[in-house]
C-alpha positions in Angstrom: -16.9 200.8 111.9 -18.0 199.3 115.2 -18.2 195.8 113.8 -14.6 196.1 112.4 -13.3 197.3 115.8 -15.1 194.5 117.6 -13.7 191.9 115.1 -10.2 193.3 115.7 -10.6 193.1 119.5 -11.9 189.5 119.2 -8.9 188.5 117.1 -6.5 190.0 119.5 -8.1 188.3 122.5 -8.2 184.9 120.7 -4.5 185.3 119.9 -3.6 185.9 123.5 -5.8 183.1 124.9 -4.4 180.6 122.3 -1.0 180.8 123.9 -2.3 178.7 126.9 0.1 180.2 129.3 -1.1 181.1 132.8 -0.7 184.8 133.7 1.7 183.9 136.5 3.9 181.7 134.3 4.0 184.5 131.7 4.9 186.9 134.5 7.7 184.6 135.6 9.1 184.5 132.0 9.0 188.3 132.0 10.9 188.5 135.3 13.6 186.2 133.9 13.9 188.3 130.7 14.1 191.6 132.6 16.9 190.2 134.7 19.2 190.0 131.6 18.5 193.4 129.9 21.1 196.1 129.6 19.1 199.0 128.0 15.9 200.9 128.7 14.8 200.1 125.2 14.9 196.4 125.9 12.8 196.9 129.1 10.2 198.8 127.2 9.9 196.2 124.4 9.5 193.4 126.9 7.0 195.2 129.2 4.7 196.7 126.6 4.1 193.2 125.2 3.8 191.5 128.6 1.4 194.1 130.1 -1.1 193.4 127.3 -0.8 189.7 127.6 -1.3 189.8 131.4 -4.4 191.9 131.4 -6.0 191.0 128.1 -6.3 194.7 127.5 -6.9 196.3 124.1 -3.9 198.5 124.5 -1.1 199.5 126.9 1.3 202.4 127.2 4.7 202.7 128.7 5.3 206.1 130.3 8.5 207.5 131.8 8.7 210.6 134.0 10.7 213.4 132.3 11.0 216.2 134.8 7.6 217.7 135.2 6.2 215.9 132.2 5.0 212.4 131.4 6.6 210.9 128.3 4.5 208.3 126.5 7.5 206.4 125.2 5.9 203.3 123.6 2.6 201.5 123.2 1.0 198.2 122.0 -2.6 198.7 121.1 -5.4 198.1 118.6 -5.3 201.7 117.6 -3.0 204.7 118.1 -2.7 206.3 121.5 -0.1 208.9 122.4 3.3 207.4 121.5 6.1 210.0 121.6 4.0 212.7 123.2 4.7 214.6 126.4 2.1 216.0 128.8 2.4 217.9 132.1 2.2 215.7 135.1 -0.9 217.5 136.5 -2.8 217.2 133.2 -2.8 213.4 132.6 -3.8 210.3 134.5 -0.3 208.8 134.4 0.9 212.0 136.1 -1.8 211.6 138.7 -0.7 208.0 139.4 2.9 209.1 139.8 2.1 212.2 142.0 -0.3 210.3 144.2 1.9 207.2 144.3 -1.0 204.8 143.7 -2.9 203.0 140.9 -5.8 204.7 139.1 -8.6 202.3 138.3 -11.2 203.9 136.0 -14.2 201.9 134.7 -15.7 204.8 132.7 -13.4 207.6 131.5 -16.3 209.9 130.8 -17.4 209.8 134.5 -14.0 210.5 136.0 -12.9 214.1 136.6 -9.2 213.2 136.4 -9.4 212.3 132.7 -8.6 215.0 130.1 -11.5 214.0 127.7 -10.2 215.9 124.7 -7.1 213.7 124.6 -9.2 210.5 124.9 -12.0 211.3 122.4 -9.8 210.4 119.4 -8.9 207.0 120.9 -10.7 203.7 121.4 -10.3 204.0 125.2 -13.4 203.5 127.5 -11.7 202.1 130.6 -8.3 202.0 132.1 -5.8 201.1 134.8 -2.7 203.2 135.4 -0.1 201.9 137.8 3.1 203.8 138.8 6.5 202.2 138.3 7.9 202.2 141.8 5.5 203.6 144.4 8.1 205.3 146.7 9.6 207.5 144.0 7.8 206.8 140.7 10.0 206.5 137.6 6.9 206.3 135.3 3.7 204.3 134.8 2.2 201.5 132.8 -1.3 202.0 131.5 -3.8 199.3 130.4 -6.8 200.3 128.3 -10.0 198.7 127.1 -12.3 199.6 124.2 -15.5 198.6 126.1 -16.5 199.4 129.7 -14.3 197.2 131.9 -13.8 197.1 135.7 -10.2 195.9 136.2 -10.2 192.7 138.4 -8.0 192.5 141.5 -5.9 189.9 139.7 -5.3 192.2 136.7 -4.3 195.0 139.0 -2.1 192.7 141.0 -0.4 191.4 137.9 0.3 195.0 136.7 1.6 196.0 140.1 4.0 193.0 140.1 5.1 193.9 136.6 5.7 197.6 137.5 7.7 196.6 140.6 9.8 194.2 138.4 10.2 197.0 135.8 11.4 199.4 138.5 14.1 196.9 139.6 15.1 196.4 135.9 15.3 200.1 135.3 17.5 200.6 138.4 19.7 197.8 137.3 20.1 199.3 133.8 20.8 202.7 135.2 23.5 201.1 137.5 24.9 199.2 134.6 25.1 202.3 132.4 26.7 204.2 135.3 29.3 201.5 135.8 29.9 201.4 132.0 30.4 205.2 131.9 32.7 205.0 135.0 34.7 202.2 133.3 35.1 204.4 130.2 36.3 207.3 132.3 38.6 204.9 134.1 40.1 203.8 130.8 40.6 207.3 129.7 42.2 208.1 133.1 44.5 205.1 132.9 45.6 206.0 129.4 46.3 209.6 130.5 48.0 208.4 133.6 50.2 206.1 131.6 51.1 209.0 129.3 51.9 211.3 132.2 54.0 208.6 134.0 55.9 207.8 130.9 57.0 211.4 130.4 59.1 211.6 133.6 60.2 207.9 133.4 61.5 208.3 129.8 64.4 210.8 130.5 65.3 208.8 133.7 65.5 205.6 131.6 67.5 207.4 128.9 69.9 208.7 131.6 70.3 205.3 133.2 71.0 203.6 129.9 73.6 206.2 129.1 75.3 205.7 132.5 75.3 202.0 131.9 77.0 202.5 128.5 79.7 204.8 130.0 80.2 203.2 133.4 79.7 199.5 132.5 78.0 196.9 134.7 80.7 196.2 137.3 81.5 197.8 140.6 79.1 199.4 143.1 78.1 202.1 140.7 77.5 199.7 137.8 75.4 197.4 139.9 73.4 200.4 141.1 72.7 201.4 137.5 71.6 197.9 136.7 69.3 197.9 139.6 67.8 201.3 138.5 67.4 200.0 134.9 65.6 196.8 136.3 63.2 198.9 138.3 62.4 201.2 135.4 61.6 198.2 133.2 59.4 196.8 136.0 57.5 200.1 136.2 57.1 200.3 132.5 55.7 196.7 132.4 53.1 197.6 135.1 52.0 200.6 133.0 51.7 198.4 129.9 49.7 195.8 131.7 47.2 198.3 132.9 46.7 199.6 129.4 46.6 196.1 127.9 43.9 194.7 130.2 41.7 197.7 129.6 42.2 197.4 125.8 41.5 193.7 125.8 38.4 194.1 127.9 36.9 196.5 125.3 38.2 194.6 122.3 40.6 197.3 121.2 43.6 195.1 120.6 44.3 193.8 117.1 47.1 191.6 116.0 49.7 192.1 113.2 50.1 188.5 112.2 53.2 187.5 110.2 54.9 184.1 109.5 57.6 183.5 112.1 59.8 180.7 113.2 58.8 180.1 116.9 62.1 178.6 117.7 63.8 181.9 116.8 61.3 183.9 118.8 61.8 181.8 121.9 65.6 182.2 121.6 65.4 185.9 121.1 63.1 186.3 124.2 65.4 184.2 126.3 68.3 186.4 125.3 66.3 189.5 126.2 65.8 187.9 129.7 69.4 186.9 130.2 70.2 189.5 132.8 67.0 188.8 134.8 67.8 185.1 134.7 71.4 185.8 135.9 70.2 188.1 138.6 67.8 185.5 139.9 70.6 182.9 140.2 68.5 180.4 138.3 69.3 178.0 135.4 67.1 177.8 132.3 67.2 174.5 130.5 66.0 174.8 126.9 64.5 171.9 124.8 63.9 173.5 121.4 63.5 171.7 118.0 66.4 171.7 115.6 64.1 172.5 112.7 61.9 175.6 112.3 58.3 175.7 113.7 56.4 178.2 111.6 53.3 180.0 112.8 51.4 183.2 112.1 51.8 185.3 115.2 52.2 188.9 116.2 55.9 188.8 117.3 55.5 191.7 119.8 52.6 190.0 121.5 54.4 186.6 121.4 57.4 188.1 123.2 54.9 189.5 125.7 53.2 186.2 126.3 56.5 184.2 126.7 58.1 187.0 128.6 55.2 187.1 131.1 55.4 183.3 131.6 59.1 183.4 132.1 58.9 186.4 134.5 56.3 184.5 136.4 58.6 181.5 136.7 61.5 183.7 137.8 59.3 185.5 140.3 58.0 182.4 142.0 61.2 180.4 142.1 63.6 180.7 145.0 67.0 182.2 144.0 69.1 179.2 145.0 70.1 177.7 141.7 66.7 176.1 140.9 65.9 175.2 137.3 63.3 176.5 134.9 62.5 174.3 131.9 61.5 175.9 128.6 60.2 173.4 126.0 58.8 173.9 122.5 57.4 171.0 120.6 55.6 170.4 117.3 52.6 168.1 117.4 51.3 167.0 114.0 47.6 166.9 113.4 45.6 164.0 111.9 45.8 163.7 108.1 48.2 166.6 107.9 45.9 169.2 109.4 45.4 170.7 112.8 49.1 170.7 113.8 50.0 172.8 116.8 53.0 174.0 118.7 53.2 173.6 122.4 55.3 176.0 124.4 55.9 175.0 128.0 57.4 177.0 130.9 57.9 174.8 134.0 59.5 175.7 137.3 60.2 174.0 140.6 59.2 177.0 142.7 56.5 177.7 145.3 53.7 176.0 143.3 50.1 176.9 143.2 47.3 176.1 145.6 44.9 173.8 143.6 41.9 176.0 144.7 43.6 179.0 142.8 43.9 177.2 139.5 40.3 177.9 138.2 40.7 181.7 138.8 44.4 182.0 138.0 43.9 183.8 134.6 41.3 186.2 135.9 42.3 189.9 136.1 43.8 191.1 139.4 44.2 187.5 140.7 47.3 187.0 142.8 48.8 183.7 143.7 51.0 185.6 146.3 48.5 186.6 149.0 51.0 187.2 151.7 50.8 190.4 153.7 54.3 191.5 152.6 53.4 191.3 148.9 57.1 190.5 148.4 56.6 189.4 144.8 54.8 192.5 143.7 52.7 192.8 140.5 49.1 193.8 139.8 47.8 190.3 139.1 47.3 191.2 135.4 50.1 189.3 133.6 48.4 185.9 133.3 45.1 187.5 132.3 46.9 189.3 129.5 48.6 186.1 128.5 45.3 184.2 128.2 43.6 187.0 126.2 46.5 187.3 123.8 46.9 183.6 123.3 43.2 183.2 122.5 43.4 186.1 120.0 46.0 184.0 118.2 43.5 181.1 118.1 45.4 179.1 120.8 44.9 178.3 124.5 46.9 178.4 127.7 46.6 176.2 130.8 48.3 176.0 134.2 49.0 173.0 136.3 50.7 172.4 139.7 51.0 169.5 142.0 50.6 171.8 145.0 52.4 174.2 147.3 56.2 174.1 146.9 55.9 171.6 144.1 56.4 174.0 141.2 54.1 174.9 138.3 53.8 174.5 134.6 52.2 176.7 132.0 51.5 175.4 128.5 50.6 177.6 125.5 49.2 175.8 122.4 49.2 177.7 119.1 48.1 176.6 115.6 51.1 176.3 113.2 51.4 176.7 109.5 50.6 173.4 107.8 53.2 174.0 105.1 56.5 173.9 106.9 59.6 175.0 105.0 63.2 175.0 106.1 65.3 178.1 106.4 67.2 178.9 103.2 70.8 178.7 104.5 72.1 179.8 101.1 70.7 183.3 101.5 73.5 185.9 101.8 72.9 188.0 104.9 73.9 191.6 104.3 75.2 193.7 107.1 76.2 197.3 106.9 79.0 199.0 108.7 77.4 201.0 111.4 78.0 204.6 110.2 76.9 207.8 111.6 73.2 208.6 110.9 71.5 212.0 110.9 68.7 211.7 113.4 66.1 214.3 114.2 64.4 214.2 117.6 61.0 216.0 117.7 60.1 216.2 121.4 58.6 219.0 123.6 59.8 217.5 126.9 63.3 219.0 127.2 64.6 216.3 129.6 63.5 213.5 127.3 65.0 215.2 124.2 68.3 216.0 125.7 68.8 212.6 127.3 67.8 210.8 124.1 70.2 213.0 122.1 73.1 212.1 124.5 72.5 208.4 124.1 72.3 208.6 120.3 75.4 210.7 120.1 77.2 208.1 122.2 76.6 205.7 119.4 78.1 208.2 116.9 75.0 209.6 115.3 74.5 213.3 114.4 71.4 214.5 116.3 69.3 217.6 116.0 66.3 218.5 118.3 63.1 220.3 117.5 60.7 221.2 120.3 57.4 221.3 118.5 55.7 219.9 115.4 56.0 222.9 113.2 59.7 223.5 113.8 60.1 219.7 113.5 58.9 219.8 109.9 61.0 222.9 109.1 64.1 221.3 110.7 63.5 218.0 108.8 63.5 219.8 105.5 66.7 221.6 106.3 68.5 218.8 108.1 67.3 215.9 105.8 67.7 213.3 108.5 67.9 209.5 107.9 65.8 208.9 111.0 63.1 211.0 112.6 62.0 210.1 116.1 58.9 212.0 116.9 56.6 212.4 120.0 52.8 212.4 119.4 51.6 214.9 122.0 53.3 218.0 120.6 52.1 221.6 120.9 50.6 223.3 117.9 51.0 220.4 115.4 50.8 216.9 116.8 53.0 214.0 115.8 50.3 212.4 113.6 50.1 215.6 111.5 54.0 215.8 111.4 54.1 212.3 110.0 51.4 213.0 107.5 53.1 216.2 106.3 56.6 214.5 106.0 55.1 211.5 104.2 53.9 213.7 101.4 57.5 214.9 100.7 59.5 212.6 98.4 62.6 213.9 100.1 61.8 211.6 103.1 60.8 208.5 101.1 64.0 206.7 102.3 63.8 208.1 105.9 62.4 206.0 108.7 59.8 207.8 110.9 59.5 206.4 114.5 56.8 207.4 116.9 58.2 207.6 120.5 55.3 208.5 122.8 53.6 208.1 126.1 50.3 207.2 124.3 50.5 203.5 124.1 47.0 202.3 123.4 46.1 200.1 120.5 44.2 202.9 118.7 47.3 205.1 119.1 49.5 202.5 117.5 47.1 202.0 114.6 46.7 205.8 114.0 50.5 206.2 114.1 51.0 203.6 111.3 48.2 205.1 109.2 49.8 208.6 109.6 53.0 207.4 108.1 55.2 206.2 111.0 57.1 203.0 110.3 56.8 201.9 113.9 55.3 203.0 117.2 57.4 202.8 120.5 56.3 203.8 124.0 58.3 205.7 126.6 60.6 204.8 128.2 62.2 203.0 125.3 64.8 200.2 125.6 67.6 201.3 123.3 68.1 197.8 122.1 64.6 198.0 120.7 65.2 201.5 119.3 68.5 200.6 117.6 66.8 197.5 116.1 64.2 199.7 114.5 66.9 202.1 113.3 68.8 199.1 111.9 65.9 198.6 109.6 67.0 201.7 107.8 70.2 199.9 106.9 68.2 196.9 105.7 66.1 199.2 103.5 69.2 200.8 102.0 70.9 197.5 101.2 67.8 195.8 99.8 67.3 198.8 97.5 
């Protein structure tokens, strides 16, 4: 048995010496590795291997303090030691090293009163060194063991002490990283909840303002005031959405719903949606769009967000004195019929960008406007969101500027469909006469429900309200609505459960279920669609968007 053990030891030592790496070069490699770790498990794996290499020991253990116990977390040895076991601090040598804040160097374990011999008799250990991890307030210890009597050299002790010091720093870094990660997770939850809580009061205000606009028009002092209020509500909603988006993008929680779209149509639709903002800014937009379709697989909602952010950026940083913004969309064919791209350019002649800002322009919370008055507002998230969304589409975005007061240009490049087909002009477009629909609003916020009902009734629809999920299902079965607009955060029975319950009933197979909620995260949207909702809208809702979704009901009726 002794010969087998000696042979094993000899093989282990030869393996270590054959690497021809000096101890200090090996230690430098360990320091570099530990600088990159993110978990305690990674530290343990690196250190348990390195400790044995550095000391030519027959075994090492990695010990962590666990309250009043020593936890022998891992080991690397020619025979089993105490992996996974816990011992009281005062009953083991690793505990002694931690309590006394110094290394224990023992040449003969049978001659040292600090050693619990019963625990060592079943092992190969004859000599050892135990060094605490961080002397001031030990986190644990690293032990090196030999199967033959061995007096640890000053160099071996020094190497272990450097290793434990480096390990202590690595553990502190990991603990800090994990603390920041946890804080980020809590921050994301807080932001999501904050967005929901902000949307609840903003939604009825938005509904009321839109109703005032419909009834009072857009002229005169009152009309202009209503338009101003609507503009500020949209701005607030955009800030809420950007906060949620940047958090979702950071943690990879955004997915795209890619469909084949004509980019020319999407650009025109987005320009129409920004018509009021363009008019209010006293700016002129010059379009240069292809006469033929440019097809690409995009998430239309996210495309509108990308183009809208770039257009808003141009409006924000252009002086309201009749200056021009150029919007250009071009098709660039690839070589041999592949690799074709579309390039969307938004160019302005505004305040320009300091060249030193360009490298960091797409980073979160970066602001080109660094003046004390913060006159142009914003959180510095719009361009960061643009970059992330464009890259999710397989494209890229770049910014350029000749300098301050010389304007700026943003170019988005997106892959396009290789097979380009023309629009079928012979298709008959069916339109239904807008008749009164039966619409059920399931909403526990009374202000939101009443104001939404008022707007829908203004358009001639018959509207009923239910204040919770259970009564919503009951009302739906009695009322048999064409459209059901349902909140998610309902008491008793939430909106997801409502959608699942109604989706089981064939009576509602031709009804459209719309989620209208303050929960606007990507996971919320995906869960809403899985639950049976046809679409997911966040509060406050723009009634042009809501009526567009309701119009889909007509499309479904006609196509069937």
